[in-house]
PDB file of N, CA, C and O in Angstrom:
ATOM      1  N   UNK A   1     154.891  88.027 148.793  1.00  0.00           N
ATOM      2  CA  UNK A   1     154.367  89.359 148.497  1.00  0.00           C
ATOM      3  C   UNK A   1     153.018  89.511 149.180  1.00  0.00           C
ATOM      4  O   UNK A   1     152.461  88.533 149.678  1.00  0.00           O
ATOM      5  N   UNK A   2     152.497  90.703 149.209  1.00  0.00           N
ATOM      6  CA  UNK A   2     151.223  90.974 149.862  1.00  0.00           C
ATOM      7  C   UNK A   2     150.065  90.285 149.141  1.00  0.00           C
ATOM      8  O   UNK A   2     150.170  89.928 147.968  1.00  0.00           O
ATOM      9  N   UNK A   3     148.966  90.105 149.863  1.00  0.00           N
ATOM     10  CA  UNK A   3     147.811  89.400 149.317  1.00  0.00           C
ATOM     11  C   UNK A   3     147.124  90.146 148.178  1.00  0.00           C
ATOM     12  O   UNK A   3     146.410  89.521 147.393  1.00  0.00           O
ATOM     13  N   UNK A   4     147.312  91.445 148.061  1.00  0.00           N
ATOM     14  CA  UNK A   4     146.620  92.237 147.047  1.00  0.00           C
ATOM     15  C   UNK A   4     147.380  92.344 145.733  1.00  0.00           C
ATOM     16  O   UNK A   4     147.031  93.175 144.895  1.00  0.00           O
ATOM     17  N   UNK A   5     148.395  91.538 145.533  1.00  0.00           N
ATOM     18  CA  UNK A   5     149.171  91.635 144.305  1.00  0.00           C
ATOM     19  C   UNK A   5     148.320  91.312 143.085  1.00  0.00           C
ATOM     20  O   UNK A   5     148.432  91.990 142.063  1.00  0.00           O
ATOM     21  N   UNK A   6     147.479  90.302 143.168  1.00  0.00           N
ATOM     22  CA  UNK A   6     146.606  89.968 142.035  1.00  0.00           C
ATOM     23  C   UNK A   6     145.647  91.123 141.764  1.00  0.00           C
ATOM     24  O   UNK A   6     145.381  91.452 140.608  1.00  0.00           O
ATOM     25  N   UNK A   7     145.132  91.737 142.821  1.00  0.00           N
ATOM     26  CA  UNK A   7     144.246  92.898 142.659  1.00  0.00           C
ATOM     27  C   UNK A   7     145.007  94.042 141.992  1.00  0.00           C
ATOM     28  O   UNK A   7     144.471  94.724 141.118  1.00  0.00           O
ATOM     29  N   UNK A   8     146.245  94.248 142.401  1.00  0.00           N
ATOM     30  CA  UNK A   8     147.078  95.287 141.790  1.00  0.00           C
ATOM     31  C   UNK A   8     147.285  94.996 140.301  1.00  0.00           C
ATOM     32  O   UNK A   8     147.251  95.908 139.475  1.00  0.00           O
ATOM     33  N   UNK A   9     147.497  93.731 139.967  1.00  0.00           N
ATOM     34  CA  UNK A   9     147.664  93.334 138.563  1.00  0.00           C
ATOM     35  C   UNK A   9     146.457  93.769 137.739  1.00  0.00           C
ATOM     36  O   UNK A   9     146.609  94.381 136.682  1.00  0.00           O
ATOM     37  N   UNK A  10     145.248  93.449 138.229  1.00  0.00           N
ATOM     38  CA  UNK A  10     144.042  93.796 137.477  1.00  0.00           C
ATOM     39  C   UNK A  10     143.879  95.301 137.349  1.00  0.00           C
ATOM     40  O   UNK A  10     143.481  95.802 136.297  1.00  0.00           O
ATOM     41  N   UNK A  11     144.183  96.009 138.407  1.00  0.00           N
ATOM     42  CA  UNK A  11     144.117  97.475 138.356  1.00  0.00           C
ATOM     43  C   UNK A  11     145.061  98.009 137.292  1.00  0.00           C
ATOM     44  O   UNK A  11     144.672  98.815 136.448  1.00  0.00           O
ATOM     45  N   UNK A  12     146.296  97.555 137.341  1.00  0.00           N
ATOM     46  CA  UNK A  12     147.298  97.991 136.369  1.00  0.00           C
ATOM     47  C   UNK A  12     146.860  97.609 134.958  1.00  0.00           C
ATOM     48  O   UNK A  12     146.896  98.429 134.040  1.00  0.00           O
ATOM     49  N   UNK A  13     146.448  96.353 134.799  1.00  0.00           N
ATOM     50  CA  UNK A  13     146.097  95.861 133.470  1.00  0.00           C
ATOM     51  C   UNK A  13     144.970  96.673 132.844  1.00  0.00           C
ATOM     52  O   UNK A  13     145.103  97.162 131.722  1.00  0.00           O
ATOM     53  N   UNK A  14     143.861  96.818 133.565  1.00  0.00           N
ATOM     54  CA  UNK A  14     142.710  97.493 132.958  1.00  0.00           C
ATOM     55  C   UNK A  14     142.974  98.969 132.705  1.00  0.00           C
ATOM     56  O   UNK A  14     142.474  99.530 131.730  1.00  0.00           O
ATOM     57  N   UNK A  15     143.746  99.595 133.564  1.00  0.00           N
ATOM     58  CA  UNK A  15     144.117 100.995 133.329  1.00  0.00           C
ATOM     59  C   UNK A  15     144.917 101.125 132.034  1.00  0.00           C
ATOM     60  O   UNK A  15     144.641 102.003 131.216  1.00  0.00           O
ATOM     61  N   UNK A  16     145.892 100.264 131.854  1.00  0.00           N
ATOM     62  CA  UNK A  16     146.735 100.316 130.655  1.00  0.00           C
ATOM     63  C   UNK A  16     146.024  99.775 129.425  1.00  0.00           C
ATOM     64  O   UNK A  16     146.268 100.241 128.312  1.00  0.00           O
ATOM     65  N   UNK A  17     145.153  98.806 129.614  1.00  0.00           N
ATOM     66  CA  UNK A  17     144.394  98.241 128.500  1.00  0.00           C
ATOM     67  C   UNK A  17     143.498  99.311 127.888  1.00  0.00           C
ATOM     68  O   UNK A  17     143.405  99.420 126.666  1.00  0.00           O
ATOM     69  N   UNK A  18     142.841 100.097 128.726  1.00  0.00           N
ATOM     70  CA  UNK A  18     141.972 101.169 128.229  1.00  0.00           C
ATOM     71  C   UNK A  18     142.771 102.205 127.440  1.00  0.00           C
ATOM     72  O   UNK A  18     142.298 102.712 126.423  1.00  0.00           O
ATOM     73  N   UNK A  19     143.962 102.515 127.901  1.00  0.00           N
ATOM     74  CA  UNK A  19     144.826 103.464 127.177  1.00  0.00           C
ATOM     75  C   UNK A  19     145.172 102.925 125.790  1.00  0.00           C
ATOM     76  O   UNK A  19     145.387 103.696 124.854  1.00  0.00           O
ATOM     77  N   UNK A  20     145.222 101.622 125.666  1.00  0.00           N
ATOM     78  CA  UNK A  20     145.572 100.959 124.411  1.00  0.00           C
ATOM     79  C   UNK A  20     144.447 101.061 123.374  1.00  0.00           C
ATOM     80  O   UNK A  20     144.683 100.859 122.183  1.00  0.00           O
ATOM     81  N   UNK A  21     143.234 101.372 123.821  1.00  0.00           N
ATOM     82  CA  UNK A  21     142.052 101.519 122.957  1.00  0.00           C
ATOM     83  C   UNK A  21     141.835 100.302 122.052  1.00  0.00           C
ATOM     84  O   UNK A  21     141.850 100.436 120.829  1.00  0.00           O
ATOM     85  N   UNK A  22     141.634  99.107 122.645  1.00  0.00           N
ATOM     86  CA  UNK A  22     141.486  97.902 121.826  1.00  0.00           C
ATOM     87  C   UNK A  22     140.304  97.954 120.866  1.00  0.00           C
ATOM     88  O   UNK A  22     140.382  97.401 119.769  1.00  0.00           O
ATOM     89  N   UNK A  23     139.217  98.605 121.252  1.00  0.00           N
ATOM     90  CA  UNK A  23     138.068  98.710 120.353  1.00  0.00           C
ATOM     91  C   UNK A  23     138.412  99.450 119.076  1.00  0.00           C
ATOM     92  O   UNK A  23     137.997  99.057 117.986  1.00  0.00           O
ATOM     93  N   UNK A  24     139.168 100.518 119.217  1.00  0.00           N
ATOM     94  CA  UNK A  24     139.591 101.285 118.041  1.00  0.00           C
ATOM     95  C   UNK A  24     140.530 100.467 117.165  1.00  0.00           C
ATOM     96  O   UNK A  24     140.477 100.555 115.938  1.00  0.00           O
ATOM     97  N   UNK A  25     141.387  99.674 117.792  1.00  0.00           N
ATOM     98  CA  UNK A  25     142.319  98.845 117.025  1.00  0.00           C
ATOM     99  C   UNK A  25     141.571  97.770 116.231  1.00  0.00           C
ATOM    100  O   UNK A  25     141.956  97.445 115.108  1.00  0.00           O
ATOM    101  N   UNK A  26     140.507  97.224 116.814  1.00  0.00           N
ATOM    102  CA  UNK A  26     139.688  96.250 116.085  1.00  0.00           C
ATOM    103  C   UNK A  26     139.038  96.931 114.891  1.00  0.00           C
ATOM    104  O   UNK A  26     138.993  96.372 113.796  1.00  0.00           O
ATOM    105  N   UNK A  27     138.532  98.149 115.109  1.00  0.00           N
ATOM    106  CA  UNK A  27     137.916  98.901 114.007  1.00  0.00           C
ATOM    107  C   UNK A  27     138.921  99.200 112.898  1.00  0.00           C
ATOM    108  O   UNK A  27     138.547  99.326 111.732  1.00  0.00           O
ATOM    109  N   UNK A  28     140.196  99.314 113.264  1.00  0.00           N
ATOM    110  CA  UNK A  28     141.245  99.571 112.274  1.00  0.00           C
ATOM    111  C   UNK A  28     141.666  98.298 111.549  1.00  0.00           C
ATOM    112  O   UNK A  28     142.481  98.349 110.627  1.00  0.00           O
ATOM    113  N   UNK A  29     141.115  97.157 111.960  1.00  0.00           N
ATOM    114  CA  UNK A  29     141.387  95.910 111.262  1.00  0.00           C
ATOM    115  C   UNK A  29     142.419  95.008 111.910  1.00  0.00           C
ATOM    116  O   UNK A  29     142.766  93.974 111.338  1.00  0.00           O
ATOM    117  N   UNK A  30     142.923  95.363 113.089  1.00  0.00           N
ATOM    118  CA  UNK A  30     143.877  94.484 113.757  1.00  0.00           C
ATOM    119  C   UNK A  30     143.154  93.269 114.323  1.00  0.00           C
ATOM    120  O   UNK A  30     142.007  93.365 114.761  1.00  0.00           O
ATOM    121  N   UNK A  31     143.829  92.130 114.310  1.00  0.00           N
ATOM    122  CA  UNK A  31     143.268  90.907 114.882  1.00  0.00           C
ATOM    123  C   UNK A  31     143.496  90.915 116.396  1.00  0.00           C
ATOM    124  O   UNK A  31     144.346  91.656 116.888  1.00  0.00           O
ATOM    125  N   UNK A  32     142.743  90.097 117.137  1.00  0.00           N
ATOM    126  CA  UNK A  32     142.965  90.020 118.576  1.00  0.00           C
ATOM    127  C   UNK A  32     144.414  89.678 118.939  1.00  0.00           C
ATOM    128  O   UNK A  32     144.959  90.236 119.892  1.00  0.00           O
ATOM    129  N   UNK A  33     145.037  88.772 118.194  1.00  0.00           N
ATOM    130  CA  UNK A  33     146.429  88.419 118.511  1.00  0.00           C
ATOM    131  C   UNK A  33     147.376  89.582 118.232  1.00  0.00           C
ATOM    132  O   UNK A  33     148.357  89.763 118.953  1.00  0.00           O
ATOM    133  N   UNK A  34     147.098  90.369 117.202  1.00  0.00           N
ATOM    134  CA  UNK A  34     147.928  91.549 116.923  1.00  0.00           C
ATOM    135  C   UNK A  34     147.778  92.592 118.031  1.00  0.00           C
ATOM    136  O   UNK A  34     148.754  93.226 118.435  1.00  0.00           O
ATOM    137  N   UNK A  35     146.563  92.761 118.512  1.00  0.00           N
ATOM    138  CA  UNK A  35     146.319  93.717 119.592  1.00  0.00           C
ATOM    139  C   UNK A  35     147.053  93.277 120.853  1.00  0.00           C
ATOM    140  O   UNK A  35     147.692  94.089 121.522  1.00  0.00           O
ATOM    141  N   UNK A  36     146.960  91.989 121.174  1.00  0.00           N
ATOM    142  CA  UNK A  36     147.644  91.463 122.354  1.00  0.00           C
ATOM    143  C   UNK A  36     149.157  91.597 122.221  1.00  0.00           C
ATOM    144  O   UNK A  36     149.831  92.011 123.163  1.00  0.00           O
ATOM    145  N   UNK A  37     149.688  91.248 121.057  1.00  0.00           N
ATOM    146  CA  UNK A  37     151.134  91.345 120.832  1.00  0.00           C
ATOM    147  C   UNK A  37     151.609  92.788 120.972  1.00  0.00           C
ATOM    148  O   UNK A  37     152.649  93.052 121.575  1.00  0.00           O
ATOM    149  N   UNK A  38     150.855  93.698 120.422  1.00  0.00           N
ATOM    150  CA  UNK A  38     151.203  95.118 120.519  1.00  0.00           C
ATOM    151  C   UNK A  38     151.215  95.562 121.984  1.00  0.00           C
ATOM    152  O   UNK A  38     152.133  96.257 122.419  1.00  0.00           O
ATOM    153  N   UNK A  39     150.191  95.157 122.739  1.00  0.00           N
ATOM    154  CA  UNK A  39     150.102  95.519 124.153  1.00  0.00           C
ATOM    155  C   UNK A  39     151.286  94.958 124.937  1.00  0.00           C
ATOM    156  O   UNK A  39     151.898  95.662 125.742  1.00  0.00           O
ATOM    157  N   UNK A  40     151.602  93.693 124.696  1.00  0.00           N
ATOM    158  CA  UNK A  40     152.730  93.062 125.394  1.00  0.00           C
ATOM    159  C   UNK A  40     154.036  93.770 125.049  1.00  0.00           C
ATOM    160  O   UNK A  40     154.842  94.044 125.939  1.00  0.00           O
ATOM    161  N   UNK A  41     154.252  94.066 123.786  1.00  0.00           N
ATOM    162  CA  UNK A  41     155.480  94.752 123.373  1.00  0.00           C
ATOM    163  C   UNK A  41     155.604  96.131 124.016  1.00  0.00           C
ATOM    164  O   UNK A  41     156.683  96.523 124.461  1.00  0.00           O
ATOM    165  N   UNK A  42     154.497  96.860 124.061  1.00  0.00           N
ATOM    166  CA  UNK A  42     154.525  98.212 124.629  1.00  0.00           C
ATOM    167  C   UNK A  42     154.702  98.209 126.141  1.00  0.00           C
ATOM    168  O   UNK A  42     155.170  99.195 126.710  1.00  0.00           O
ATOM    169  N   UNK A  43     154.336  97.121 126.794  1.00  0.00           N
ATOM    170  CA  UNK A  43     154.364  97.065 128.260  1.00  0.00           C
ATOM    171  C   UNK A  43     155.327  96.017 128.806  1.00  0.00           C
ATOM    172  O   UNK A  43     155.220  95.606 129.962  1.00  0.00           O
ATOM    173  N   UNK A  44     156.259  95.592 127.977  1.00  0.00           N
ATOM    174  CA  UNK A  44     157.177  94.512 128.356  1.00  0.00           C
ATOM    175  C   UNK A  44     157.874  94.775 129.692  1.00  0.00           C
ATOM    176  O   UNK A  44     157.890  93.906 130.564  1.00  0.00           O
ATOM    177  N   UNK A  45     158.440  95.950 129.855  1.00  0.00           N
ATOM    178  CA  UNK A  45     159.172  96.254 131.091  1.00  0.00           C
ATOM    179  C   UNK A  45     158.259  96.201 132.314  1.00  0.00           C
ATOM    180  O   UNK A  45     158.659  95.713 133.371  1.00  0.00           O
ATOM    181  N   UNK A  46     157.048  96.700 132.170  1.00  0.00           N
ATOM    182  CA  UNK A  46     156.090  96.650 133.280  1.00  0.00           C
ATOM    183  C   UNK A  46     155.717  95.211 133.614  1.00  0.00           C
ATOM    184  O   UNK A  46     155.574  94.860 134.785  1.00  0.00           O
ATOM    185  N   UNK A  47     155.561  94.382 132.589  1.00  0.00           N
ATOM    186  CA  UNK A  47     155.268  92.969 132.827  1.00  0.00           C
ATOM    187  C   UNK A  47     156.390  92.310 133.629  1.00  0.00           C
ATOM    188  O   UNK A  47     156.128  91.532 134.547  1.00  0.00           O
ATOM    189  N   UNK A  48     157.619  92.618 133.288  1.00  0.00           N
ATOM    190  CA  UNK A  48     158.767  92.052 134.011  1.00  0.00           C
ATOM    191  C   UNK A  48     158.726  92.480 135.474  1.00  0.00           C
ATOM    192  O   UNK A  48     158.892  91.651 136.369  1.00  0.00           O
ATOM    193  N   UNK A  49     158.505  93.766 135.719  1.00  0.00           N
ATOM    194  CA  UNK A  49     158.447  94.277 137.091  1.00  0.00           C
ATOM    195  C   UNK A  49     157.300  93.633 137.876  1.00  0.00           C
ATOM    196  O   UNK A  49     157.482  93.215 139.020  1.00  0.00           O
ATOM    197  N   UNK A  50     156.135  93.557 137.262  1.00  0.00           N
ATOM    198  CA  UNK A  50     154.981  92.952 137.938  1.00  0.00           C
ATOM    199  C   UNK A  50     155.202  91.473 138.227  1.00  0.00           C
ATOM    200  O   UNK A  50     154.813  90.980 139.285  1.00  0.00           O
ATOM    201  N   UNK A  51     155.821  90.770 137.297  1.00  0.00           N
ATOM    202  CA  UNK A  51     156.022  89.329 137.484  1.00  0.00           C
ATOM    203  C   UNK A  51     156.915  89.037 138.686  1.00  0.00           C
ATOM    204  O   UNK A  51     156.782  87.991 139.321  1.00  0.00           O
ATOM    205  N   UNK A  52     157.811  89.946 138.994  1.00  0.00           N
ATOM    206  CA  UNK A  52     158.701  89.759 140.145  1.00  0.00           C
ATOM    207  C   UNK A  52     157.956  89.883 141.470  1.00  0.00           C
ATOM    208  O   UNK A  52     158.448  89.423 142.500  1.00  0.00           O
ATOM    209  N   UNK A  53     156.773  90.501 141.457  1.00  0.00           N
ATOM    210  CA  UNK A  53     156.007  90.727 142.685  1.00  0.00           C
ATOM    211  C   UNK A  53     154.979  89.631 142.965  1.00  0.00           C
ATOM    212  O   UNK A  53     154.384  89.599 144.041  1.00  0.00           O
ATOM    213  N   UNK A  54     154.772  88.742 142.008  1.00  0.00           N
ATOM    214  CA  UNK A  54     153.732  87.722 142.155  1.00  0.00           C
ATOM    215  C   UNK A  54     154.275  86.517 142.918  1.00  0.00           C
ATOM    216  O   UNK A  54     155.241  85.885 142.491  1.00  0.00           O
ATOM    217  N   UNK A  55     153.646  86.207 144.045  1.00  0.00           N
ATOM    218  CA  UNK A  55     154.027  85.017 144.804  1.00  0.00           C
ATOM    219  C   UNK A  55     153.145  83.841 144.370  1.00  0.00           C
ATOM    220  O   UNK A  55     152.297  83.986 143.489  1.00  0.00           O
ATOM    221  N   UNK A  56     153.349  82.691 144.987  1.00  0.00           N
ATOM    222  CA  UNK A  56     152.633  81.473 144.584  1.00  0.00           C
ATOM    223  C   UNK A  56     151.121  81.611 144.761  1.00  0.00           C
ATOM    224  O   UNK A  56     150.351  81.180 143.903  1.00  0.00           O
ATOM    225  N   UNK A  57     150.702  82.206 145.862  1.00  0.00           N
ATOM    226  CA  UNK A  57     149.268  82.376 146.127  1.00  0.00           C
ATOM    227  C   UNK A  57     148.615  83.248 145.052  1.00  0.00           C
ATOM    228  O   UNK A  57     147.536  82.923 144.555  1.00  0.00           O
ATOM    229  N   UNK A  58     149.264  84.340 144.701  1.00  0.00           N
ATOM    230  CA  UNK A  58     148.717  85.222 143.679  1.00  0.00           C
ATOM    231  C   UNK A  58     148.820  84.600 142.290  1.00  0.00           C
ATOM    232  O   UNK A  58     147.959  84.825 141.439  1.00  0.00           O
ATOM    233  N   UNK A  59     149.857  83.829 142.065  1.00  0.00           N
ATOM    234  CA  UNK A  59     149.979  83.093 140.801  1.00  0.00           C
ATOM    235  C   UNK A  59     148.789  82.149 140.640  1.00  0.00           C
ATOM    236  O   UNK A  59     148.174  82.085 139.575  1.00  0.00           O
ATOM    237  N   UNK A  60     148.477  81.422 141.701  1.00  0.00           N
ATOM    238  CA  UNK A  60     147.341  80.498 141.658  1.00  0.00           C
ATOM    239  C   UNK A  60     146.029  81.242 141.417  1.00  0.00           C
ATOM    240  O   UNK A  60     145.182  80.775 140.656  1.00  0.00           O
ATOM    241  N   UNK A  61     145.857  82.392 142.059  1.00  0.00           N
ATOM    242  CA  UNK A  61     144.636  83.185 141.876  1.00  0.00           C
ATOM    243  C   UNK A  61     144.510  83.652 140.429  1.00  0.00           C
ATOM    244  O   UNK A  61     143.423  83.604 139.853  1.00  0.00           O
ATOM    245  N   UNK A  62     145.605  84.100 139.846  1.00  0.00           N
ATOM    246  CA  UNK A  62     145.580  84.549 138.452  1.00  0.00           C
ATOM    247  C   UNK A  62     145.323  83.382 137.498  1.00  0.00           C
ATOM    248  O   UNK A  62     144.633  83.540 136.491  1.00  0.00           O
ATOM    249  N   UNK A  63     145.871  82.222 137.814  1.00  0.00           N
ATOM    250  CA  UNK A  63     145.636  81.033 136.998  1.00  0.00           C
ATOM    251  C   UNK A  63     144.159  80.644 137.029  1.00  0.00           C
ATOM    252  O   UNK A  63     143.583  80.295 135.999  1.00  0.00           O
ATOM    253  N   UNK A  64     143.554  80.706 138.208  1.00  0.00           N
ATOM    254  CA  UNK A  64     142.122  80.406 138.324  1.00  0.00           C
ATOM    255  C   UNK A  64     141.290  81.412 137.537  1.00  0.00           C
ATOM    256  O   UNK A  64     140.313  81.040 136.888  1.00  0.00           O
ATOM    257  N   UNK A  65     141.671  82.675 137.594  1.00  0.00           N
ATOM    258  CA  UNK A  65     140.953  83.691 136.832  1.00  0.00           C
ATOM    259  C   UNK A  65     141.056  83.410 135.335  1.00  0.00           C
ATOM    260  O   UNK A  65     140.080  83.565 134.602  1.00  0.00           O
ATOM    261  N   UNK A  66     142.236  82.999 134.885  1.00  0.00           N
ATOM    262  CA  UNK A  66     142.423  82.679 133.473  1.00  0.00           C
ATOM    263  C   UNK A  66     141.493  81.535 133.058  1.00  0.00           C
ATOM    264  O   UNK A  66     140.904  81.576 131.977  1.00  0.00           O
ATOM    265  N   UNK A  67     141.361  80.526 133.904  1.00  0.00           N
ATOM    266  CA  UNK A  67     140.468  79.407 133.600  1.00  0.00           C
ATOM    267  C   UNK A  67     139.023  79.883 133.492  1.00  0.00           C
ATOM    268  O   UNK A  67     138.290  79.458 132.598  1.00  0.00           O
ATOM    269  N   UNK A  68     138.615  80.764 134.399  1.00  0.00           N
ATOM    270  CA  UNK A  68     137.254  81.307 134.342  1.00  0.00           C
ATOM    271  C   UNK A  68     137.048  82.126 133.073  1.00  0.00           C
ATOM    272  O   UNK A  68     135.997  82.049 132.438  1.00  0.00           O
ATOM    273  N   UNK A  69     138.056  82.906 132.713  1.00  0.00           N
ATOM    274  CA  UNK A  69     137.967  83.718 131.490  1.00  0.00           C
ATOM    275  C   UNK A  69     137.843  82.838 130.254  1.00  0.00           C
ATOM    276  O   UNK A  69     137.075  83.146 129.343  1.00  0.00           O
ATOM    277  N   UNK A  70     138.598  81.744 130.221  1.00  0.00           N
ATOM    278  CA  UNK A  70     138.507  80.811 129.097  1.00  0.00           C
ATOM    279  C   UNK A  70     137.121  80.189 129.029  1.00  0.00           C
ATOM    280  O   UNK A  70     136.573  80.005 127.942  1.00  0.00           O
ATOM    281  N   UNK A  71     136.553  79.863 130.186  1.00  0.00           N
ATOM    282  CA  UNK A  71     135.200  79.304 130.222  1.00  0.00           C
ATOM    283  C   UNK A  71     134.188  80.306 129.687  1.00  0.00           C
ATOM    284  O   UNK A  71     133.300  79.947 128.914  1.00  0.00           O
ATOM    285  N   UNK A  72     134.324  81.559 130.099  1.00  0.00           N
ATOM    286  CA  UNK A  72     133.419  82.606 129.616  1.00  0.00           C
ATOM    287  C   UNK A  72     133.529  82.767 128.101  1.00  0.00           C
ATOM    288  O   UNK A  72     132.520  82.972 127.425  1.00  0.00           O
ATOM    289  N   UNK A  73     134.732  82.676 127.572  1.00  0.00           N
ATOM    290  CA  UNK A  73     134.925  82.779 126.129  1.00  0.00           C
ATOM    291  C   UNK A  73     134.203  81.648 125.401  1.00  0.00           C
ATOM    292  O   UNK A  73     133.551  81.879 124.383  1.00  0.00           O
ATOM    293  N   UNK A  74     134.319  80.425 125.921  1.00  0.00           N
ATOM    294  CA  UNK A  74     133.639  79.285 125.299  1.00  0.00           C
ATOM    295  C   UNK A  74     132.122  79.466 125.333  1.00  0.00           C
ATOM    296  O   UNK A  74     131.432  79.129 124.371  1.00  0.00           O
ATOM    297  N   UNK A  75     131.609  79.992 126.431  1.00  0.00           N
ATOM    298  CA  UNK A  75     130.167  80.229 126.542  1.00  0.00           C
ATOM    299  C   UNK A  75     129.725  81.281 125.537  1.00  0.00           C
ATOM    300  O   UNK A  75     128.695  81.117 124.882  1.00  0.00           O
ATOM    301  N   UNK A  76     130.484  82.351 125.407  1.00  0.00           N
ATOM    302  CA  UNK A  76     130.145  83.398 124.445  1.00  0.00           C
ATOM    303  C   UNK A  76     130.177  82.859 123.018  1.00  0.00           C
ATOM    304  O   UNK A  76     129.304  83.188 122.215  1.00  0.00           O
ATOM    305  N   UNK A  77     131.176  82.030 122.693  1.00  0.00           N
ATOM    306  CA  UNK A  77     131.245  81.429 121.358  1.00  0.00           C
ATOM    307  C   UNK A  77     130.025  80.554 121.093  1.00  0.00           C
ATOM    308  O   UNK A  77     129.454  80.594 120.003  1.00  0.00           O
ATOM    309  N   UNK A  78     129.628  79.769 122.080  1.00  0.00           N
ATOM    310  CA  UNK A  78     128.447  78.927 121.947  1.00  0.00           C
ATOM    311  C   UNK A  78     127.218  79.790 121.696  1.00  0.00           C
ATOM    312  O   UNK A  78     126.430  79.507 120.793  1.00  0.00           O
ATOM    313  N   UNK A  79     127.053  80.836 122.489  1.00  0.00           N
ATOM    314  CA  UNK A  79     125.903  81.721 122.346  1.00  0.00           C
ATOM    315  C   UNK A  79     125.872  82.375 120.966  1.00  0.00           C
ATOM    316  O   UNK A  79     124.812  82.465 120.347  1.00  0.00           O
ATOM    317  N   UNK A  80     127.013  82.824 120.488  1.00  0.00           N
ATOM    318  CA  UNK A  80     127.066  83.450 119.164  1.00  0.00           C
ATOM    319  C   UNK A  80     126.707  82.462 118.057  1.00  0.00           C
ATOM    320  O   UNK A  80     126.099  82.845 117.057  1.00  0.00           O
ATOM    321  N   UNK A  81     127.080  81.194 118.230  1.00  0.00           N
ATOM    322  CA  UNK A  81     126.677  80.166 117.260  1.00  0.00           C
ATOM    323  C   UNK A  81     125.161  80.031 117.231  1.00  0.00           C
ATOM    324  O   UNK A  81     124.566  79.900 116.161  1.00  0.00           O
ATOM    325  N   UNK A  82     124.532  80.062 118.407  1.00  0.00           N
ATOM    326  CA  UNK A  82     123.073  79.980 118.468  1.00  0.00           C
ATOM    327  C   UNK A  82     122.428  81.169 117.768  1.00  0.00           C
ATOM    328  O   UNK A  82     121.450  81.012 117.036  1.00  0.00           O
ATOM    329  N   UNK A  83     122.969  82.339 117.991  1.00  0.00           N
ATOM    330  CA  UNK A  83     122.444  83.545 117.345  1.00  0.00           C
ATOM    331  C   UNK A  83     122.577  83.418 115.838  1.00  0.00           C
ATOM    332  O   UNK A  83     121.643  83.725 115.097  1.00  0.00           O
ATOM    333  N   UNK A  84     123.727  82.968 115.389  1.00  0.00           N
ATOM    334  CA  UNK A  84     123.977  82.807 113.955  1.00  0.00           C
ATOM    335  C   UNK A  84     123.005  81.793 113.354  1.00  0.00           C
ATOM    336  O   UNK A  84     122.466  82.022 112.271  1.00  0.00           O
ATOM    337  N   UNK A  85     122.780  80.682 114.039  1.00  0.00           N
ATOM    338  CA  UNK A  85     121.870  79.650 113.546  1.00  0.00           C
ATOM    339  C   UNK A  85     120.440  80.181 113.458  1.00  0.00           C
ATOM    340  O   UNK A  85     119.700  79.822 112.542  1.00  0.00           O
ATOM    341  N   UNK A  86     120.058  81.012 114.385  1.00  0.00           N
ATOM    342  CA  UNK A  86     118.719  81.595 114.397  1.00  0.00           C
ATOM    343  C   UNK A  86     118.497  82.457 113.163  1.00  0.00           C
ATOM    344  O   UNK A  86     117.380  82.551 112.652  1.00  0.00           O
ATOM    345  N   UNK A  87     119.559  83.079 112.691  1.00  0.00           N
ATOM    346  CA  UNK A  87     119.461  83.997 111.560  1.00  0.00           C
ATOM    347  C   UNK A  87     119.604  83.312 110.208  1.00  0.00           C
ATOM    348  O   UNK A  87     119.545  83.981 109.177  1.00  0.00           O
ATOM    349  N   UNK A  88     119.789  82.007 110.187  1.00  0.00           N
ATOM    350  CA  UNK A  88     119.926  81.281 108.911  1.00  0.00           C
ATOM    351  C   UNK A  88     118.588  80.995 108.288  1.00  0.00           C
ATOM    352  O   UNK A  88     118.523  80.394 107.215  1.00  0.00           O
TER     353      UNK A  88
END
């Protein structure tokens, strides 16, 4: 597939993610896993179509992005612990 498939994925994802209004769902009391499950269920067919377009190079790029995202999450959790400790 073309080199911009990973870029297309992010474009598609963020456009549809915003439509999902995750901030509002959190305010309504849904957990992050419930929000993700709802998003996946609502976009299942699109996920199938997109997955067929991802070649090995783009798969690797998305995997690397996932690793970076996980690292950022760990850093944010660490920072929030520091903030919490400061307030004790």
